[in-house]
C-alpha positions, 0 to 999 in steps of 0.5 A, a space after each residue: 872764462 870772462 874773456 871768452 864770454 866777452 869774445 862770444 858777445 862780440 861775435 854775436 854783436 857783429 853777426 846780428 847787428 845793433 838795430 836797438 840796444 840789445 839784451 844779452 844772456 850768458 850761460 855756462 853748462 856742465 854736461 855728462 853723457 854717453 856715446 851711442 854705439 851706432 856702429 861696431 867700428 867705434 865700440 873699442 873707442 867707447 871706454 867711459 862716459 864723456 863730459 864737457 862744458 858749454 859756454 853760451 852767449 844769447 841775444 834776446 828778441 822782442 818782436 822788432 822784426 816780424 818773424 820774431 813775434 811769430 816764433 814766440 821771440 826766440 834767442 840767437 847766439 854763439 856757443 863754445 863747447 869742450 868735450 872730454 871723450 876720456 879715450 886717448 885714441 878718440 881724442 877730445 873735441 872743441 866746437 864753435 856754433 851758431 844757434 837759435 833757441 825756441 821757447 814753450 810753456 810760458 818761456 820755461 821750456 827751451 829747445 836750442 838747435 846749433 850748427 858749427 865746426 868742431 876740432 878733434 885733437 887726435 884724428 885717424 892716422 894709419 901709423 900713429 892712430 890707426 884705431 880712430 875710425 870715428 874721425 879722419 879730419 881735425 875739423 868737421 861739421 857738428 850739430 847739437 840739440 838741447 831741450 832744457 827747463 830754464 828759469 832766468 833772473 832768480 837772484 841778481 841776474 842769475 838763473 838755472 837751467 837743466 835738461 837733455 842734449 844730443 851732439 853729433 860730430 861727423 866730417 860727412 865722409 869728406 875723408 875716410 874713415 868717418 864712423 862719427 859719434 853721437 853723444 847724448 846725456 844731461 846738462 845743468 848750468 847757470 844763466 846770467 841776464 845782462 842789463 836787467 834794470 832796463 825794461 823791455 816790452 815784447 811787441 805783439 804779433 801784427 799779422 795772422 798766418 791763417 790768411 797767408 798764401 803763396 803760389 807754388 814756386 820752383 827751385 833749382 839747386 847745384 850741390 857739390 863737394 868732395 868725398 872718399 870711399 869707405 875703403 880707407 886711402 882710396 882718395 878724395 873725389 868730387 861729386 855733383 848733384 842737380 836738384 829741382 823741386 817745387 815748394 808750397 808755403 802753408 804759412 810764413 814759416 813752413 813749406 812742403 817740398 817735392 822734387 828730384 835729385 840727379 847724383 854724379 858721384 865720381 868716387 863711385 865710378 872709381 870704386 866700381 873700377 877698383 872693386 871689379 878688377 881687384 876683387 873679381 869674386 865680388 861679381 861687380 860688372 865694370 860697366 855698372 853705372 855710377 849715376 843715380 836719380 832720386 825723388 824726395 819730399 821735404 819740409 822747410 822752416 824759415 827764419 827770415 833769410 835763413 831756412 832749415 830743411 829736411 828731405 826724405 828721398 828714394 832712388 828711382 835709378 841706382 844701378 850700383 846699389 852701394 847704399 840702401 834705397 832711402 836717403 835723407 838730407 838735413 840742411 840749411 840755406 841763406 837767401 843772400 840776394 832776392 831769390 838766390 841762395 847758398 847753403 850746406 847740407 848732409 846727405 845720409 842713409 840713416 846713420 851712414 853719412 854719404 856726403 857733405 854738400 855745399 849748394 847754390 840755387 834760385 827760387 822762382 
């Protein structure tokens, strides 16, 4: 465990640099929970309460960058988790995440949001493991949320934390089946504060958000990836999404969005062709248009160059209607050069993931 924590500290140092001598904390948490029965397709896989462990390294912020004081000095870092699902067919999960931790109520309440990649030990196989409808790939994106009450440095650097969590594992329908799982529960753990003898001062906030203003900006994004039909074994096909939207910043960290999406999912084109000929009793017209157009509104939260966004959309044009009329997108983007961005996001219809998007775009 000591070697793993040292490795996580090294990753955190390389990712975020060393402007001044940083201060780190390490954590180990045990968690116990339940897999939510969000789909009939995974009920046979929920046979016990999963449990796991999460190892975490955090780097503290003290206001050296403007956004740090503005957001009440959040932590950022790296987490590793192991989850025992207690079901041979479902397999176990390992994950590596980057995360941010935000503090409230005199830094006693902590909200942590993490995004990373998870590994499943026993994915779907039509011959060897045909009952695992949750995962069809070994590697998949994963997201977690933790809300913890925390007290650091209670005794010789050691502290306590306890709270609630949610972990989502899904491959975004890159390959079928992909019913996915959501694990919720409680956690308890220990924290350790390194280099606690060195006194550090939180630098005060310099600029007020109340006077901050920006004109409306326009964004152009191209999103793509691969996906497979919900019919297992039909193959993976590319999709292309063109997004144009306006954003209006209401503070240095918050912006609202309004825009439109054009979706070209080649998988739907092949699905229409297959179902109209193979299952004529479904009454699907082979000339049904696979293209879709939607409008959406969204909210963007910015952390320096990194932004998180959530969007809610409605299909203005959807001839095939393979999903319901409302869609959502949860994503992140990174400004790598001036006004240019790269990003990733998950497009869903409530609990049904449709596509894992990788995007590139610009803001003017």
